[in-house]
C-alpha positions in Angstrom: 0.0 0.0 0.0 2.7 2.5 1.0 5.2 1.4 -1.6 2.6 1.9 -4.4 2.1 5.5 -3.3 5.7 6.5 -2.5 7.8 8.2 -5.2 11.5 7.9 -5.5 13.5 11.0 -4.5 10.7 12.9 -2.7 12.2 12.5 0.8 11.2 10.2 3.6 7.6 9.1 2.8 7.3 5.8 4.6 8.4 5.6 8.2 8.6 2.1 9.7 8.9 2.0 13.5 9.8 -1.3 15.1 10.7 -1.8 18.8 13.7 -4.0 18.2 16.9 -3.1 16.5 17.5 -6.7 15.2 14.1 -6.6 13.6 14.9 -3.4 11.8 17.8 -5.0 9.9 15.7 -8.0 9.1 12.9 -5.8 7.7 15.5 -3.8 5.6 16.9 -7.1 4.1 13.4 -8.5 3.4 12.3 -5.2 1.8 15.2 -5.0 -0.7 14.1 -8.3 -2.4 10.5 -7.2 -3.2 11.6 -3.7 -4.2 14.1 -5.2 -6.8 11.3 -7.6 -7.8 8.9 -4.9 -8.7 11.6 -2.9 -10.4 11.3 0.0 -7.9 13.9 2.7 -7.3 12.7 3.5 -3.8 15.6 3.8 -1.4 15.7 2.3 2.1 17.6 3.5 5.2 17.9 2.3 8.8 18.4 4.6 11.7 19.0 3.1 15.2 21.4 3.6 18.1 23.8 1.4 16.1 23.9 3.7 13.0 27.4 5.3 12.6 27.5 9.2 12.6 28.8 9.2 9.0 25.6 7.3 7.8 23.4 9.7 9.8 25.0 12.7 8.2 24.6 11.1 4.8 20.9 10.5 5.5 20.5 14.2 6.3 21.9 15.2 2.9 20.0 12.5 1.0 17.0 11.2 2.9 15.9 7.7 1.9 12.3 7.2 0.6 11.7 4.6 3.3 13.2 5.0 6.8 13.2 2.1 9.3 13.8 3.1 12.9 13.0 2.5 16.6 10.8 4.6 18.9 13.8 6.1 20.6 15.6 7.0 17.4 12.4 8.6 16.1 12.3 10.8 19.2 15.9 11.8 18.6 15.1 12.6 15.0 12.2 14.8 16.0 14.4 16.8 18.4 17.4 17.4 16.2 18.2 19.1 12.9 17.0 15.9 11.2 13.4 16.7 11.9 13.2 18.7 8.7 13.6 15.4 6.8 10.4 14.1 8.4 8.1 16.8 6.9 7.4 14.6 3.8 6.3 11.5 5.7 2.9 10.2 4.5 2.7 6.7 6.1 3.8 5.5 9.5 3.9 1.7 10.1 4.1 0.8 13.8 5.2 -2.9 13.8 4.7 -5.3 16.7 2.3 -2.9 18.4 1.5 -5.3 21.2 5.2 -5.0 22.4 4.8 -1.2 23.1 1.1 -0.6 23.8 0.5 -0.3 27.5 4.2 0.4 28.3 6.2 3.6 29.0 7.9 3.1 25.6 4.5 3.1 24.0 3.4 6.3 25.8 6.6 7.9 24.6 6.1 6.7 21.0 2.5 8.0 21.1 3.9 11.5 21.9 6.4 11.2 19.1 3.7 10.3 16.6 1.7 13.4 17.6 4.8 15.6 17.2 5.3 14.0 13.8 1.7 14.8 12.9 2.3 18.5 13.7 5.3 18.6 11.5 4.0 17.0 8.3 2.3 18.9 5.5 -0.8 16.6 5.6 -2.2 14.0 8.0 -0.1 10.9 8.2 -1.7 7.5 7.6 -0.9 5.3 10.6 -0.8 1.5 10.2 -0.3 -0.8 13.2 0.8 -4.4 12.8 1.0 -7.4 15.1 0.0 -11.0 15.2 -1.1 -10.9 18.8 -3.2 -7.8 19.5 -5.9 -8.0 22.2 -8.2 -6.2 22.7 -8.3 -4.9 19.1 -10.2 -1.7 19.7 -7.9 -0.7 22.6 -4.8 -1.2 20.5 -6.5 0.6 17.6 -7.1 3.6 19.9 -3.4 3.6 20.9 -2.2 3.5 17.2 -4.6 6.3 16.1 -4.1 8.6 19.0 -7.9 8.4 19.6 -8.9 9.4 16.0 -11.6 7.6 14.1 -10.2 4.4 12.5 -11.1 1.3 10.6 -10.3 -2.0 12.3 -9.3 -4.9 10.0 -9.4 -8.2 11.8 -7.8 -10.7 9.5 -7.2 -13.0 12.4 -7.3 -16.7 11.9 -6.5 -18.9 14.8 -3.0 -20.4 14.4 -3.0 -24.1 14.9 -0.9 -24.9 18.1 0.7 -28.0 19.3 1.4 -27.1 22.9 2.5 -29.1 25.9 3.7 -28.4 29.4 6.6 -30.7 30.2 7.4 -31.6 33.8 10.5 -33.8 33.7 10.2 -35.0 37.4 7.7 -37.1 39.3 7.1 -34.4 41.9 8.2 -30.8 41.6 8.3 -30.5 45.4 11.1 -33.1 45.5 13.0 -32.6 42.3 15.8 -35.0 43.1 19.5 -34.5 43.4 20.7 -31.3 45.0 17.1 -30.4 45.3 17.3 -28.8 41.8 15.0 -29.5 38.8 17.8 -28.4 36.4 19.6 -31.8 36.1 16.3 -33.3 35.0 15.6 -30.6 32.5 18.9 -30.6 30.5 18.6 -34.1 29.0 14.9 -33.5 28.1 15.9 -30.3 26.3 18.7 -32.0 24.4 16.4 -34.8 23.3 13.9 -32.3 21.9 16.6 -30.3 20.1 18.0 -33.4 18.6 14.7 -34.6 17.3 13.9 -31.4 15.5 15.5 -29.5 12.7 15.6 -26.0 14.3 14.8 -25.0 17.8 14.6 -21.7 19.7 14.7 -22.1 23.5 13.4 -18.9 25.2 14.6 -18.0 28.7 14.0 -15.0 30.8 17.5 -13.6 31.3 20.9 -13.4 29.7 22.8 -15.4 32.3 20.4 -18.3 31.9 20.8 -18.1 28.1 24.5 -18.4 28.3 24.4 -21.2 31.0 21.8 -23.2 29.1 23.7 -23.1 25.8 26.8 -24.2 27.6 25.1 -27.1 29.4 23.4 -28.3 26.2 26.8 -28.3 24.4 28.5 -30.1 27.2 25.8 -32.7 27.3 25.8 -33.2 23.5 29.7 -33.2 23.5 29.6 -30.8 20.5 28.3 -27.3 19.7 24.6 -27.6 19.1 23.5 -24.4 20.8 24.4 -20.7 20.8 23.1 -17.9 23.1 21.3 -14.9 21.6 20.6 -11.8 23.7 20.8 -8.0 23.8 24.3 -7.8 25.3 25.9 -9.5 22.2 27.5 -7.1 19.7 25.3 -6.7 16.6 27.7 -8.6 14.4 27.6 -11.6 16.8 23.8 -11.5 16.9 23.5 -11.4 13.1 26.1 -14.3 12.8 24.1 -16.5 15.3 20.8 -15.7 13.5 22.3 -16.7 10.1 23.7 -19.9 11.6 20.2 -20.9 12.6 18.6 -19.8 9.4 21.1 -21.8 7.3 20.6 -24.9 9.5 24.3 -24.9 10.5 23.3 -24.9 14.2 20.2 -26.6 15.4 19.5 -24.5 18.5 19.5 -20.9 19.8 18.9 -20.1 23.4 17.4 -16.6 23.4 16.0 -14.0 25.7 13.2 -11.7 24.4 15.7 -10.6 21.8 14.2 -13.1 19.3 10.6 -13.1 20.2 9.4 -10.4 17.7 9.0 -10.6 13.9 12.5 -11.7 13.0 12.0 -14.2 10.1 13.3 -17.5 11.2 11.5 -19.6 8.5 13.0 -23.0 9.4 12.2 -23.1 13.1 10.0 -26.1 13.9 10.0 -26.1 17.7 10.0 -23.4 20.4 10.8 -24.3 24.0 10.0 -21.9 26.8 11.9 -22.5 30.0 10.1 -20.9 33.0 7.1 -18.6 32.6 6.9 -16.3 29.6 5.3 -13.8 32.0 2.2 -13.1 29.9 -0.1 -15.1 27.5 0.5 -12.7 24.6 4.3 -13.1 25.1 4.0 -16.9 25.3 1.9 -17.0 22.1 4.3 -14.6 20.3 7.3 -16.8 21.2 5.6 -20.1 20.3 4.5 -18.5 17.0 8.2 -18.4 16.0 7.8 -22.1 15.2 6.0 -23.0 12.0 6.1 -19.4 10.8 4.2 -20.0 7.6 0.4 -19.6 7.3 -0.5 -23.3 7.2 2.2 -24.7 9.5 1.5 -25.8 13.1 3.3 -23.9 15.8 4.9 -26.4 18.1 5.8 -25.3 21.6 7.0 -27.0 24.8 6.9 -25.2 28.2 9.1 -26.3 31.1 7.9 -24.8 34.3 
């Protein structure tokens, strides 16, 4: 919709805001293919906290037609010299809305969108995207800033194959050293080895590192790598590519992989400990079987 209406060389017309830096680079890569496919000359730029000063300066001189950014970088753009480049914006796409609605980041983003609205020549069309938005009208109000909108519910229930796995007889007496972990590791390894590509979600970085280490020790070879926000961008991208190419069967990740990143081949998601909310759990499990007709297979270890 936005690509059909944007014209090359007329400044930033499509603003794509996503809450995750890793997702931004994924969107950029996935955009370049279709643009080339339709023979479009539209240019794409990414502006996040990782963007070098040289690239930022170049964007000021020659703004891309499509800018992919984060809520925080949008705020910085609006409060710097670069705000002039945003006067031409006609479409704002807010991706993974559920991840910011109802949070302080979301409130901050809502303010930035209103500031953008005051800056542009004509009203901006806002488009909010997410696979797990509930309740729809509430999220719609958040995206529109309270204006009249049209809700399009294209929701079809995703087929889930979901199981809670308790690897001990009695969780009150988990066994050796009074810890459930020694019973969990072998079960995890067996699941990873019986699937092509697995993401194991955990709730903190330390556990991600520890779990990847334990799985590798148990398998006696490297079958798992950790993925979290503390890794340098180059390392994150490298680890994601290894999983996409099928060169490593398992990633142990924090919330750094739960949104939108296209991991086409993943056929199992394991959640260790509580995902903290139903929407989050569904979002994570939805990383498995990421095509329309595939079943999302998830295993939860309490």
